C-alpha positions in Angstrom: 128.9 122.7 84.9 125.6 124.3 85.8 123.9 123.1 88.9 120.2 122.7 89.7 119.3 122.5 93.4 115.8 121.5 94.4 115.6 122.7 98.0 112.8 120.4 99.1 114.3 117.2 97.5 116.9 115.2 99.4 120.4 115.1 98.1 122.8 117.7 96.7 122.6 119.7 93.6 122.1 118.1 90.2 124.6 118.7 87.5 122.8 119.6 84.3 124.6 118.4 81.2 124.7 120.8 78.2 121.6 120.7 76.2 119.6 118.6 78.7 116.3 119.7 80.0 115.9 120.1 83.7 113.5 117.1 83.7 116.1 114.8 82.0 118.8 115.9 84.6 116.4 115.4 87.5 115.4 111.9 86.3 119.0 111.2 85.4 120.1 111.2 89.1 117.1 109.0 90.1 114.5 111.4 91.3 110.9 110.6 90.6 109.3 113.7 89.0 105.7 114.2 87.9 105.3 114.5 84.1 102.0 113.4 82.7 102.6 114.2 79.0 106.0 112.5 78.7 108.0 115.7 78.6 106.3 117.2 75.5 105.2 120.5 77.0 101.5 119.5 76.8 100.6 119.8 80.5 102.0 121.6 83.5 102.6 118.6 85.8 106.4 118.9 85.6 106.7 122.5 86.7 109.2 123.7 89.2 109.1 126.9 91.2 112.3 128.9 90.5 113.6 130.7 93.6 116.9 132.0 92.2 118.8 131.9 88.9 115.9 132.2 86.5 118.2 134.3 84.3 120.4 131.3 83.8 117.6 129.3 82.0 116.7 129.3 78.4 113.9 131.7 77.3 110.3 130.6 77.8 109.1 128.2 75.1 105.9 128.5 73.2 104.1 126.0 75.5 105.3 127.8 78.6 104.1 131.2 77.1 100.7 129.6 76.3 100.3 128.2 79.8 101.5 131.4 81.4 99.0 133.5 79.4 96.2 131.0 80.4 97.1 131.3 84.1 98.3 127.7 84.5 102.0 128.6 84.9 103.0 131.3 87.5 105.6 133.9 86.7 108.0 132.1 89.1 107.5 128.7 87.5 109.0 126.8 84.5 108.2 123.5 82.9 111.2 121.2 83.6 110.6 119.4 80.3 111.1 122.7 78.4 113.7 124.6 80.4 117.4 124.1 80.0 120.2 125.5 82.1 122.5 127.7 80.1 125.0 128.8 82.7 125.3 129.4 86.4 123.1 127.7 88.9 119.4 127.6 89.6 117.6 127.1 93.0 114.1 125.6 92.7 111.4 123.9 94.7 108.7 121.3 93.9 105.3 123.1 94.1 102.7 121.6 96.5 100.4 120.9 93.6 102.9 118.7 91.8 104.3 116.7 94.7 104.1 112.9 94.4 102.5 111.1 97.3 105.3 108.5 97.7 108.2 111.0 97.7 109.6 112.4 101.0 109.9 116.1 100.6 111.7 118.5 102.9 110.4 121.8 104.2 
């Protein structure tokens, strides 16, 4: 199964079930992840910086394209509520702007 690794979160990689969003997989293993709109693609608080394996994710969704065009989503970022892992692995990182104050992040 495809594996999502968030390098600045504790623990090992997260197995992403077929069809699940990255957000659902992250929350499914107990990580607290910022998502202000409830996973509907209406904000950018759930974004993840993709360091490797972007080609293994589903294509950008309409909300992601809209936020990217407006400059709210960098070329290296995806919304975890929208992106799904098709195959292979992805390495990501929680961006500084979306870190939660009560979560202990690594370097």
